C-alpha positions in Angstrom: 108.3 134.6 113.5 108.2 133.7 117.2 108.6 130.0 116.4 111.8 130.7 114.4 113.2 132.9 117.2 112.5 130.2 119.8 114.3 127.6 117.6 117.3 129.9 117.2 117.4 130.8 120.9 117.5 127.1 121.8 120.2 126.5 119.2 122.6 129.2 120.3 122.0 128.8 124.0 122.8 125.1 123.7 126.0 125.9 121.8 127.2 129.0 123.5 125.6 129.2 126.9 128.3 128.2 129.3 131.2 129.9 131.0 134.3 131.0 129.2 137.6 129.3 130.1 140.9 130.9 130.3 142.4 129.1 127.3 139.6 130.4 125.0 139.8 133.8 123.2 136.9 135.4 121.3 137.5 137.3 118.1 139.1 140.7 118.4 138.4 144.0 116.7 141.5 146.2 116.5 140.0 148.5 119.2 139.7 145.6 121.6 143.3 144.6 121.7 144.0 146.4 124.9 140.8 145.3 126.6 141.1 143.0 129.7 140.2 139.4 129.4 136.9 139.9 131.2 136.0 142.7 128.9 137.1 141.2 125.5 133.7 139.7 124.6 131.7 142.7 125.6 134.1 144.8 123.5 133.5 142.5 120.6 129.8 143.0 120.8 130.1 146.7 121.4 132.2 147.1 118.2 129.9 145.0 116.2 126.8 146.8 117.4 128.5 150.1 116.6 129.3 149.0 113.1 125.8 147.8 112.5 124.3 151.0 113.8 126.3 153.2 111.5 126.0 151.0 108.4 122.5 149.6 108.6 120.1 151.6 106.4 116.4 150.8 107.1 114.8 150.5 103.6 112.3 153.2 102.6 109.6 150.4 102.2 109.6 149.9 105.9 107.1 152.0 107.7 108.5 154.6 110.2 106.1 153.1 112.8 107.5 149.6 112.3 109.0 147.9 115.4 110.7 144.5 115.3 113.9 142.6 115.6 116.2 141.2 113.0 117.9 138.1 114.5 121.2 137.2 112.8 123.1 133.9 113.3 126.6 134.3 112.0 130.1 132.9 112.3 133.7 134.2 112.3 135.9 131.8 110.5 139.6 130.9 111.2 140.7 133.8 109.1 138.5 136.3 110.9 135.9 136.8 108.2 132.2 137.2 109.0 129.6 135.0 107.4 125.8 135.1 107.9 124.3 131.6 108.5 120.6 132.5 109.1 118.5 135.6 109.3 115.1 135.7 110.9 112.7 138.5 110.2 109.2 139.1 108.9 110.6 141.6 106.4 112.7 140.3 103.5 114.0 143.9 102.9 115.5 143.9 106.4 117.1 140.5 105.8 118.8 141.7 102.6 120.1 144.8 104.3 121.5 142.7 107.2 123.4 140.6 104.6 124.8 143.7 103.0 126.0 145.1 106.4 127.8 141.8 107.3 129.5 141.7 103.9 131.0 145.1 104.8 132.5 144.0 108.1 136.3 144.1 108.3 138.4 141.0 108.9 139.2 140.6 112.6 141.5 138.5 114.7 139.8 135.1 114.8 138.7 133.3 118.0 141.3 130.9 119.4 141.4 127.8 121.5 144.7 126.9 123.1 146.2 129.5 120.8 144.8 127.9 117.6 142.3 129.7 115.4 138.8 128.2 115.5 135.4 128.9 114.0 133.0 130.7 116.4 129.3 131.3 116.1 127.2 134.2 117.5 123.8 135.7 117.3 123.0 139.4 117.1 119.6 141.0 117.7 119.2 144.2 115.6 116.2 146.2 117.0 114.2 148.3 114.6 114.0 151.3 115.0 117.8 151.2 115.4 119.2 152.0 118.9 122.5 153.6 119.6 125.2 151.2 121.0 125.4 153.0 124.3 121.6 152.6 124.8 122.0 148.9 124.1 125.0 148.6 126.5 123.2 150.4 129.3 120.2 148.1 129.0 122.1 144.9 128.6 122.4 142.5 131.5 125.2 140.0 132.3 122.8 137.2 131.5 122.2 138.6 128.0 126.0 138.7 127.4 126.5 135.2 128.7 123.8 133.9 126.4 126.0 134.8 123.4 129.3 133.3 124.5 131.1 131.2 122.0 131.6 127.4 122.1 134.6 125.9 124.0 136.4 122.7 123.5 134.0 121.1 121.1 134.0 124.0 118.7 136.3 122.4 116.1 134.1 119.3 115.7 130.8 121.2 115.6 132.2 123.7 113.1 133.3 120.9 110.8 129.8 119.5 110.7 128.1 122.8 110.3 130.4 123.9 107.5 129.2 121.1 105.2 127.4 122.9 102.5 125.2 122.1 99.6 126.1 123.5 96.2 123.8 124.3 93.2 122.3 121.1 91.8 123.8 120.5 88.4 122.0 117.3 87.4 125.0 115.0 88.0 122.9 111.9 87.3 123.1 112.5 83.6 126.9 111.7 83.6 126.9 109.1 86.4 127.2 105.4 86.3 123.6 105.0 87.5 121.4 102.8 85.3 118.8 104.5 83.2 115.4 103.0 84.0 114.6 100.7 81.0 111.5 101.8 79.2 111.1 101.0 75.4 109.5 104.4 74.7 112.2 106.3 76.6 115.1 104.4 75.1 113.7 105.0 71.6 114.5 108.7 72.0 118.3 108.2 72.3 118.9 104.9 70.5 119.3 106.6 67.1 122.3 108.4 68.5 123.8 105.2 69.8 123.3 103.4 66.5 125.2 105.6 64.1 127.6 103.8 61.8 131.1 103.6 63.1 130.4 104.1 66.7 131.9 101.6 69.2 128.6 101.3 71.1 127.0 98.1 72.5 123.2 98.4 72.6 122.0 94.8 73.5 122.9 94.6 77.2 120.3 96.7 79.1 119.7 98.8 81.1 122.3 101.3 79.9 124.1 103.7 82.3 123.9 107.4 81.9 127.7 107.4 81.4 127.4 105.1 78.4 124.7 107.2 76.8 126.0 110.7 77.6 129.0 110.1 75.3 126.6 110.1 72.3 123.4 111.9 73.4 123.0 114.9 75.7 120.2 113.8 78.0 120.5 116.9 80.2 120.2 119.2 77.2 117.2 117.4 75.9 115.4 117.5 79.2 116.3 121.2 79.6 114.7 121.9 76.2 111.4 120.7 77.6 111.5 122.9 80.7 108.6 125.2 81.2 109.2 128.8 82.3 108.1 128.4 85.9 109.4 130.5 88.8 107.3 129.2 91.7 108.5 126.3 93.8 105.5 124.1 93.0 105.6 125.0 89.3 109.3 124.0 89.0 108.8 120.8 90.9 105.8 119.7 89.0 107.0 120.4 85.5 110.8 120.5 85.5 112.7 119.3 88.5 113.2 116.6 91.1 111.1 117.0 94.2 114.2 117.0 96.4 117.7 117.5 94.9 120.9 118.0 97.0 124.5 118.2 95.8 127.8 118.8 97.6 131.4 118.6 96.8 131.5 114.8 96.6 127.9 113.6 96.7 124.4 114.1 95.2 121.0 112.9 96.1 117.5 113.1 94.6 114.1 112.0 95.9 110.9 111.8 93.9 107.4 110.5 94.5 106.4 107.9 91.9 102.8 107.4 90.7 100.8 105.1 88.5 97.2 106.1 88.8 94.9 104.6 86.2 91.2 104.2 85.7 89.6 102.2 83.0 86.8 100.1 81.6 86.9 96.6 80.2 83.8 96.1 78.0 81.9 92.8 78.5 83.3 92.5 82.0 81.5 91.8 85.3 83.5 94.7 86.8 82.3 98.3 86.6 85.8 99.5 86.1 89.5 98.7 86.2 92.1 100.6 88.1 95.7 100.8 89.2 96.7 102.7 92.3 100.5 102.8 92.7 102.3 105.2 95.0 106.1 105.0 95.4 109.3 106.7 96.3 112.4 106.8 94.1 115.8 107.6 95.7 118.9 108.1 93.5 122.3 109.4 94.3 126.1 109.2 94.1 129.0 109.3 96.5 132.2 110.4 94.8 132.5 109.8 91.1 132.6 106.0 91.2 129.7 104.9 93.5 126.0 105.3 92.6 122.8 103.9 94.1 119.1 103.9 93.4 116.0 102.4 94.9 112.3 102.6 94.2 109.6 101.3 96.5 106.1 100.7 95.2 102.8 100.2 97.1 100.1 99.1 94.6 96.5 98.0 94.4 94.7 97.2 91.2 92.1 95.4 89.1 92.7 94.7 85.4 90.9 93.6 82.3 89.4 90.1 82.6 92.1 88.3 80.5 94.9 89.9 82.6 93.2 88.9 85.9 92.8 85.4 84.6 96.5 85.2 83.6 97.5 86.6 87.0 95.4 83.9 88.8 96.8 81.1 86.6 100.3 82.1 87.9 99.4 82.0 91.5 102.1 80.7 93.9 102.0 78.0 96.5 101.1 79.1 100.1 97.7 80.6 99.5 98.3 83.9 97.7 95.8 84.3 94.8 98.0 85.5 92.0 101.2 86.8 90.5 101.0 90.0 88.6 103.2 89.4 85.5 106.4 91.5 85.6 105.6 92.7 89.1 105.4 89.9 91.7 103.2 88.0 94.2 99.8 89.6 94.9 97.4 89.4 97.8 93.7 89.9 97.9 92.5 93.5 98.2 88.9 94.2 99.0 86.6 92.7 96.4 88.1 91.2 93.2 91.3 93.3 93.3 94.9 92.7 94.1 97.5 94.3 96.5 101.0 93.9 95.0 103.8 95.8 96.7 107.3 95.7 95.1 110.7 97.3 95.2 113.9 97.5 93.1 117.4 98.7 93.9 120.8 99.0 92.4 124.3 99.9 93.6 126.9 100.5 91.0 130.7 100.8 91.6 132.8 101.8 88.6 136.5 101.8 89.5 137.5 102.7 86.0 136.0 103.5 82.6 136.6 99.9 81.5 134.3 98.1 83.9 131.6 98.4 86.5 130.1 96.2 89.2 126.4 96.2 90.0 124.5 94.6 92.9 120.8 94.9 92.4 117.3 93.7 92.8 115.5 94.2 89.5 115.5 92.9 85.9 117.8 92.8 83.0 117.4 92.6 79.2 119.7 91.3 76.4 118.8 92.1 72.8 118.0 94.9 70.4 114.3 94.0 70.0 111.0 94.6 71.7 111.2 91.0 72.9 114.3 89.0 73.9 114.6 85.3 73.4 117.7 85.2 75.6 116.8 87.3 78.7 113.8 89.6 78.9 112.3 91.9 81.5 108.8 90.6 81.6 109.3 88.5 84.7 109.2 89.5 88.4 112.2 91.2 89.9 115.1 89.2 91.3 118.5 89.7 93.1 121.5 89.8 90.8 125.2 90.7 90.6 126.5 92.0 87.3 129.9 92.8 85.9 130.2 94.9 82.7 133.7 95.0 81.1 134.5 97.2 78.1 137.7 97.3 76.1 138.7 97.6 72.4 135.6 96.6 70.4 134.2 94.4 73.1 131.6 94.7 75.9 131.4 91.6 78.1 128.6 91.2 80.6 128.5 88.6 83.4 125.3 88.2 85.3 124.6 86.0 88.3 121.0 85.8 89.5 119.0 84.2 92.4 115.5 83.0 91.3 112.5 81.3 92.9 110.2 78.4 91.9 107.0 79.1 93.6 105.0 76.0 92.6 103.0 74.3 95.4 104.9 71.0 94.7 108.3 72.5 95.6 107.2 74.7 98.4 108.3 73.5 101.8 107.1 75.1 105.1 105.8 78.1 103.0 109.4 78.5 101.7 109.9 78.6 97.9 112.6 76.6 96.1 115.7 78.5 95.1 117.6 78.2 91.9 120.5 80.1 90.3 121.4 81.3 86.9 124.9 82.3 85.6 125.0 84.0 82.3 127.5 85.8 80.1 127.1 87.8 77.0 129.9 89.0 74.7 129.2 91.8 72.3 131.8 92.4 69.5 131.7 95.3 67.0 133.2 93.4 64.1 133.0 96.2 61.6 131.6 99.8 61.5 128.2 98.3 60.6 128.1 94.8 62.1 127.8 93.6 65.7 128.0 90.0 66.8 127.0 88.7 70.3 127.6 85.4 72.0 125.3 84.3 74.9 125.5 81.4 77.3 123.5 80.6 80.4 123.1 77.8 82.9 120.4 77.1 85.5 121.0 74.9 88.5 119.3 74.3 91.9 120.2 73.7 95.5 119.7 70.0 95.2 122.2 67.8 97.2 123.1 71.0 99.2 124.8 72.3 96.0 124.0 75.9 96.8 125.6 78.6 94.6 128.0 76.5 92.6 131.4 78.3 92.5 132.2 76.5 89.3 130.2 79.1 87.5 131.8 82.1 89.0 134.7 82.2 86.5 133.6 85.0 84.1 135.1 83.5 81.0 134.5 79.7 81.4 132.4 77.6 79.0 129.3 77.0 81.2 128.1 74.1 79.1 131.2 72.1 79.8 130.9 72.7 83.6 127.2 71.8 83.6 128.0 68.6 81.7 130.8 67.6 84.1 128.4 68.0 87.0 126.0 65.5 85.2 123.6 66.4 82.4 120.5 66.6 84.7 122.2 68.8 87.3 121.6 71.9 85.3 120.1 73.4 82.2 122.4 75.1 79.7 121.3 77.5 76.9 123.4 79.0 74.1 122.6 82.1 72.1 123.7 84.3 69.2 122.8 87.9 68.4 123.5 90.1 65.5 122.9 93.7 64.4 123.6 95.3 61.1 123.5 99.0 60.6 122.1 99.4 57.1 122.6 103.1 57.4 122.2 105.7 60.2 118.5 105.3 60.1 117.9 101.6 59.6 119.1 98.8 61.8 118.5 95.1 61.2 118.8 92.7 64.2 118.3 89.1 65.2 118.7 86.4 67.8 119.1 82.7 67.8 118.7 80.5 70.9 119.7 76.9 71.2 118.2 75.1 74.2 118.8 71.6 73.0 120.0 70.2 69.7 120.4 66.9 68.0 122.5 66.8 64.8 121.1 63.3 63.9 117.6 64.5 64.2 118.3 67.5 62.0 119.7 65.3 59.3 116.5 63.2 59.5 114.5 66.3 58.8 111.6 65.0 60.9 111.1 68.1 63.2 112.2 66.2 66.3 111.1 67.5 69.7 114.8 67.6 70.6 115.5 70.5 68.2 114.6 73.1 70.8 115.6 76.4 69.3 114.1 79.9 68.8 115.0 82.8 66.5 114.1 86.5 66.1 114.5 88.8 63.2 113.6 92.5 63.2 114.2 96.0 61.9 114.2 99.5 63.3 113.7 102.7 61.4 114.7 105.9 63.2 113.5 109.3 62.0 111.4 107.4 59.6 110.7 109.0 56.2 112.8 111.9 57.4 110.3 112.8 60.1 112.2 113.7 63.2 111.5 111.4 66.2 109.3 109.0 64.2 110.3 105.5 65.1 109.1 102.3 63.4 109.8 98.7 64.3 109.0 95.3 62.8 109.8 92.1 64.6 109.2 88.4 64.2 109.7 85.8 67.0 109.7 82.0 66.4 109.9 79.7 69.4 109.8 75.9 69.0 107.9 73.6 71.4 109.6 72.7 74.7 112.0 75.7 74.5 112.9 77.0 78.0 111.5 73.8 79.6 113.6 71.0 81.2 113.4 67.4 82.3 113.8 68.7 85.9 111.2 71.4 86.0 113.0 73.2 88.8 115.8 74.0 86.4 113.7 75.4 83.7 114.3 78.9 82.3 111.8 80.6 84.5 111.2 82.6 87.7 108.0 83.1 89.7 106.0 81.0 87.2 107.1 83.2 84.4 109.5 82.8 81.5 112.8 84.6 81.9 112.9 85.3 78.1 109.8 85.6 75.9 106.8 85.9 78.1 104.7 83.5 76.0 107.1 80.6 76.7 107.6 77.9 74.1 105.5 76.7 71.2 104.7 80.1 69.9 105.4 82.6 67.1 104.6 86.3 66.9 104.7 89.2 64.5 105.0 92.8 66.0 104.7 96.2 64.4 105.4 99.3 66.5 105.3 103.0 65.8 106.3 105.8 68.2 106.4 109.5 67.8 107.2 112.4 70.1 107.0 116.1 69.6 108.2 118.2 72.5 106.2 116.9 75.4 103.5 115.2 73.3 103.8 111.6 72.4 101.8 108.8 70.6 102.5 105.2 70.0 100.7 102.3 68.3 101.4 98.6 68.4 100.0 95.6 66.5 100.6 92.0 67.5 99.6 88.8 65.7 100.6 85.5 67.2 100.1 81.8 67.3 100.4 79.7 70.5 100.1 75.9 71.0 98.5 75.5 74.4 97.7 72.4 76.5 94.1 71.2 76.6 94.5 70.0 80.3 91.2 68.1 80.1 90.3 64.6 81.3 90.5 63.4 77.7 93.8 65.1 76.8 96.5 65.7 79.4 99.4 65.8 76.9 102.3 68.3 77.2 102.4 70.0 73.9 105.5 72.2 74.7 104.0 75.6 75.6 104.1 75.3 79.3 107.7 75.6 80.5 106.6 74.4 84.0 106.0 70.8 82.7 108.7 68.1 82.4 109.3 67.7 78.7 110.0 63.9 79.2 106.6 63.2 80.6 103.4 62.8 78.6 104.8 64.1 75.4 102.4 63.3 72.5 105.0 63.3 69.6 108.7 62.7 69.2 108.7 63.8 65.6 106.7 66.2 63.4 106.7 68.6 66.3 105.5 72.0 65.0 104.6 75.4 66.5 100.8 75.5 67.2 100.5 71.8 68.1 97.9 71.2 70.9 95.2 73.7 71.4 96.1 76.0 68.5 95.3 79.6 69.6 95.6 82.8 67.6 96.1 86.1 69.3 95.5 89.5 67.7 96.2 92.7 69.6 96.1 96.4 68.8 97.2 99.1 71.3 97.0 102.9 70.9 98.4 105.3 73.4 98.7 109.1 73.4 99.6 111.6 76.0 101.7 114.4 77.5 104.9 114.3 79.4 104.5 116.1 82.7 108.0 115.9 84.2 111.1 114.7 82.4 113.0 113.9 85.6 110.6 111.0 86.5 109.2 110.5 83.0 105.7 111.2 84.4 103.1 111.1 81.8 99.4 111.9 81.4 98.0 109.4 78.9 95.0 107.6 77.5 95.3 104.0 76.2 93.0 101.8 74.1 93.8 98.1 73.8 91.9 95.5 71.7 92.6 91.8 72.1 91.1 88.8 70.2 92.0 85.5 71.7 90.8 82.5 69.7 91.7 78.9 70.8 90.6 75.9 68.8 88.8 74.5 71.8 87.4 76.2 74.9 88.6 74.5 78.1 88.3 75.4 81.8 91.5 77.4 81.6 91.5 78.6 78.0 88.5 80.3 76.5 87.7 82.4 73.4 87.8 86.0 74.6 87.5 89.5 73.0 88.6 92.4 75.0 88.3 96.2 74.5 90.0 97.9 77.3 90.2 101.7 77.7 92.2 103.4 80.4 93.6 106.7 81.3 95.8 108.2 84.0 99.1 109.4 85.2 102.2 107.2 85.2 105.9 107.4 85.8 107.1 105.4 82.9 110.2 103.9 84.5 109.8 100.2 83.6 108.2 98.1 80.9 104.8 96.7 81.9 103.7 94.2 79.3 100.0 93.6 78.7 100.4 91.8 75.3 99.8 88.2 76.3 
């Protein structure tokens, strides 16, 4: 109580505590019209105190022996209306009564400066038990009156700032142009609504914006259905709401803590336990109806199952850092046998019209309708990008410009990593009510010969392959792709992709499986509300990637970033069959995934140093063992079988925070054990709390 009073006293003395000037006039009650200039302010207070004394009813719940002060900070606006700004008292009943009294006050003549109405602020101390106005007047001193004088020539500016008010938070993010964090499990909840036959939706270019999804699925309503009946502040913030949420006339803003706290055990490991300890902060907001922004900052430490630690170590960058955590970024050593891997992502979206939006971000993108993408996936580290989405008629056209890093020791100079650029465009066309066709094109180039960001690729509708060829065939790496989706009915979707990295018609005619025929394809199916069970989702997918896909004669221009593939995380020379099931009931969820795959890895031994086409960070023109009869699995043929079960409970729908338990089984069987590739069986159990706001892949 005393602390609040001191703060208020400093506040109003700093604003009001100086002498009145002749061109300033305080508010006037009707009975003060005839008062002299020197008595006007005293008259204002006398009339106010008189009104309060005759209208203030001390509640019966207040003891007759109670003594205290109700301190009221209020303003009189330019129309002469009274408004309470802050009331300080240790009794809520007295605060409510003070509000009621000030609502009854009549409209007065507003304060003026140079003859113009202005806002004016005052404080009033109401002593309990109530004292008659004449008693207050007789005990008042000149200093006490002067302490309450209104502000002079800066009043107009201060009032403008102080009158900025927050309104009730109405969850404006659900209709904004902000990107929805891309998580397969979260997107599966609303994808059925986006894939109804006859809708003019485009589901391959991700992440979606809330504005796109809100036309077909009421995200806010679904979140509200999950709300728990909590009245306490902590209860509402834990189970239902954003931690901080502000909204005004032309802005909104949210702030949430982000967690990924996991503890686990990898059997047959030298470590006692595995863990992830991620703390973060997520900020999202909007200014006006066209500009939205979001950023998430993560600070993380962790230790994983042995196979994942080995993978992270194998990706280590030049410059001394021990590892790259797949999908996250460069890691440092942390204590004993653990990693420290901070990261951040951000996005600013400007949507000048309903037909297109511009995005500047640091994060990841995804093109496709499957679990994997052969064109552009989200399994790599985050990167800077600029994206343009254009929608009209039956078309959605996406242009994406990215800045990537090659972190190999051989291209690192003065601890600075090599830079390369990728320009991509993807055109999605709803040909019929059931059939969607997509065209993809991408080119990678580097900063060789001071080329920098080649403006030849800025044109959003140009044929990149022609530009890349005109610059010389080795100056860049061009890829072409095709996607398709067929809506069998409102529950079943069939989808596919085809990637052409390099192609020789003569070699195809020879039917000799030439190494030059670098292509990949994907086929899959999704079954929403499977077998008429609401929110049961089933998915089956097959991916086929020929050797040397994503690689290039100039390794610097391969289709990779931070020693990871930009598309399928396994790289080339692989094939994979996936089966996925997801189910959600209210806040409970469960999911299961089975993976069976084949990879052709390099031996990397003294006796066999051949490049078999699985490592995209090797020059495909060097040390290639075969020119024909090139097949998936050549080299150190390795089978991978994985099963993953997860179940849990959704804690807060605003941040997708989940309590979960996860069991992963992995069987990795190469034909020959080498220093880098060994037979390995893994059983990894973990549990924890995670904000599921991005896809973290452990299926390698």
